[in-house]
C-alpha positions as CSV (number, residue, x, y, z in Angstrom):
1,M,0.0,0.0,0.0
2,R,1.3,3.4,-0.9
3,W,0.8,6.1,1.7
4,S,0.3,9.8,0.9
5,F,2.0,12.5,2.9
6,A,-1.3,13.3,4.7
7,R,-1.4,9.7,5.9
8,W,2.2,9.7,7.1
9,A,1.6,13.0,8.8
10,A,-1.6,11.8,10.4
11,V,0.4,8.9,12.0
12,C,3.8,10.6,12.6
13,V,2.8,13.9,14.2
14,P,0.5,12.4,16.9
15,L,3.1,9.6,17.5
16,V,5.9,12.0,18.0
17,L,3.7,14.2,20.2
18,L,2.7,11.2,22.3
19,I,6.3,10.2,22.8
20,G,7.1,13.7,23.9
21,F,4.1,13.8,26.2
22,V,5.1,10.5,27.8
23,S,8.6,11.7,28.3
24,G,7.4,14.9,29.7
25,R,5.1,13.2,32.2
26,S,7.6,10.5,33.2
27,V,8.8,12.5,36.2
28,P,7.6,15.8,37.8
29,A,9.1,18.8,36.0
30,G,9.2,22.5,36.2
31,S,7.4,24.0,39.2
32,D,6.0,20.6,40.0
33,N,9.5,19.4,40.9
34,A,10.7,20.6,44.3
35,W,14.3,19.9,43.4
36,Y,14.1,22.1,40.3
37,V,12.3,24.9,42.1
38,A,15.2,24.9,44.7
39,L,17.8,25.4,42.0
40,Q,19.4,28.7,41.0
41,K,18.6,29.3,37.4
42,P,20.2,31.6,34.9
43,S,18.5,34.9,34.1
44,V,17.6,33.7,30.6
45,N,15.6,30.7,32.0
46,P,12.2,30.8,30.3
47,P,9.0,30.7,32.3
48,D,7.5,27.2,32.9
49,W,4.7,27.7,30.4
50,A,7.2,28.2,27.6
51,F,8.6,24.6,27.7
52,P,5.4,22.7,26.8
53,V,4.6,25.3,24.1
54,A,8.0,25.1,22.6
55,W,8.2,21.3,22.8
56,S,4.7,20.9,21.3
57,I,5.7,23.1,18.3
58,I,9.1,21.2,18.0
59,Y,7.4,17.8,18.1
60,I,4.9,18.8,15.5
61,C,7.7,20.0,13.2
62,M,9.6,16.8,13.8
63,G,6.6,14.7,13.1
64,L,6.0,16.6,9.8
65,A,9.7,16.2,8.9
66,V,9.8,12.5,9.4
67,A,6.4,12.2,7.5
68,I,8.0,14.1,4.5
69,V,11.0,11.7,4.6
70,L,8.8,8.6,4.9
71,N,6.7,9.9,2.0
72,A,9.8,10.3,-0.2
73,R,9.3,6.9,-1.8
74,G,12.4,5.6,-3.5
75,A,14.6,8.4,-2.2
76,R,18.2,7.4,-1.4
77,G,19.0,7.5,2.3
78,R,15.4,7.5,3.4
79,W,15.6,4.6,5.8
80,P,19.0,5.4,7.4
81,A,17.6,8.9,8.0
82,V,14.5,7.5,9.6
83,A,16.5,5.1,11.7
84,L,18.7,7.9,13.1
85,F,15.6,10.0,13.7
86,A,14.4,7.1,16.0
87,V,17.7,7.3,17.9
88,E,17.1,11.1,18.2
89,I,13.6,10.4,19.7
90,A,15.1,7.9,22.1
91,L,17.7,10.3,23.3
92,L,15.1,13.1,23.7
93,F,12.9,10.6,25.7
94,A,15.8,9.9,28.1
95,W,16.7,13.5,29.0
96,Q,13.8,14.5,31.3
97,P,14.1,11.5,33.6
98,L,17.9,12.0,33.8
99,F,17.6,15.7,34.6
100,F,14.4,16.1,36.7
101,G,14.3,12.5,38.1
102,A,17.9,11.6,38.7
103,H,19.1,15.2,39.2
104,R,22.2,14.4,37.1
105,I,23.0,17.8,35.6
106,A,26.4,17.0,34.1
107,A,25.1,13.8,32.5
108,S,22.0,15.7,31.3
109,T,24.3,18.3,29.7
110,A,26.3,15.6,28.0
111,L,23.1,14.0,26.8
112,I,22.0,17.3,25.4
113,A,25.2,17.5,23.5
114,A,24.6,14.1,22.0
115,I,21.0,15.1,21.2
116,L,22.3,18.1,19.4
117,L,24.9,16.2,17.5
118,V,22.5,13.4,16.4
119,G,20.0,16.1,15.6
120,I,22.4,17.9,13.3
121,V,23.2,14.6,11.5
122,V,19.5,13.8,11.2
123,T,18.9,17.2,9.7
124,L,21.6,16.7,7.2
125,L,20.3,13.3,6.2
126,F,16.7,14.6,6.0
127,G,18.1,17.4,3.8
128,R,19.5,14.8,1.4
129,V,16.0,13.3,1.1
130,R,13.9,16.5,1.1
131,S,15.1,20.0,2.0
132,G,11.7,20.9,3.6
133,A,12.2,18.1,6.1
134,A,15.6,19.5,7.1
135,W,14.1,23.0,7.6
136,L,11.5,21.5,9.9
137,M,14.3,20.2,12.2
138,V,15.8,23.6,12.7
139,P,13.5,24.5,15.7
140,L,14.7,21.4,17.5
141,L,18.4,22.3,16.9
142,V,17.9,25.9,18.1
143,W,15.9,24.9,21.2
144,V,18.3,22.0,22.1
145,G,21.3,24.3,21.7
146,F,19.6,26.8,24.1
147,A,18.6,24.0,26.5
148,G,22.2,22.9,26.5
149,V,23.4,26.3,27.6
150,L,20.7,26.5,30.3
151,C,21.6,23.0,31.6
152,W,25.3,23.9,31.6
153,R,24.6,27.2,33.5
154,I,22.3,25.5,36.0
155,G,25.2,23.1,36.7
156,Q,27.6,26.0,37.2
157,L,25.1,27.8,39.5
158,N,24.3,24.7,41.5
159,P,27.5,22.6,42.0
160,D,25.9,20.4,44.7
161,A,22.5,20.1,42.9
162,E,22.4,16.3,43.1
163,R,22.3,16.5,46.9
164,L,19.5,19.1,47.2
165,A,16.7,16.5,47.3
166,P,16.1,12.8,46.7
167,G,15.5,11.7,43.1
168,A,12.0,11.5,41.8
169,S,11.1,7.9,41.4
170,T,7.4,8.2,40.7
171,S,5.8,8.8,37.3
172,Q,3.1,11.4,36.7
173,M,1.4,9.0,34.2
174,L,-2.0,7.9,35.4
């Protein structure tokens, strides 16, 4: 069966949003996380409401990007690009529990660097398949770069952050 772009988008966008939602609800975050509230944050730290808005937009763009690539039947490099995109999603899924749950700022910063590096490669591979897909990955790269700076600065401002409170071991999933 040949799928149209609309069908790919109807599957990919909700799926990527769902994965992001599950990751976001895996541990308490933002003002729902006492450890995070106790941290000193850099002056450029966005308000709590900005994170779900930004990530929703990013995940929609990512879902559309992978749908474009999946719809590019016969394009060279299509499947390796999609496989690396899956790695990108897995890395993104791991960040929130590592930062908000385990309180591992240095490890979280290193993970963000890996997310950014893999994201750049995914963007380049998507660009070889369809340039529009690559452009849809740019918001992820910008936000992850910014998040990396935030995470690094939080680590600098809070050298003993791991000892502020016990790790969150409960999920917010119902």
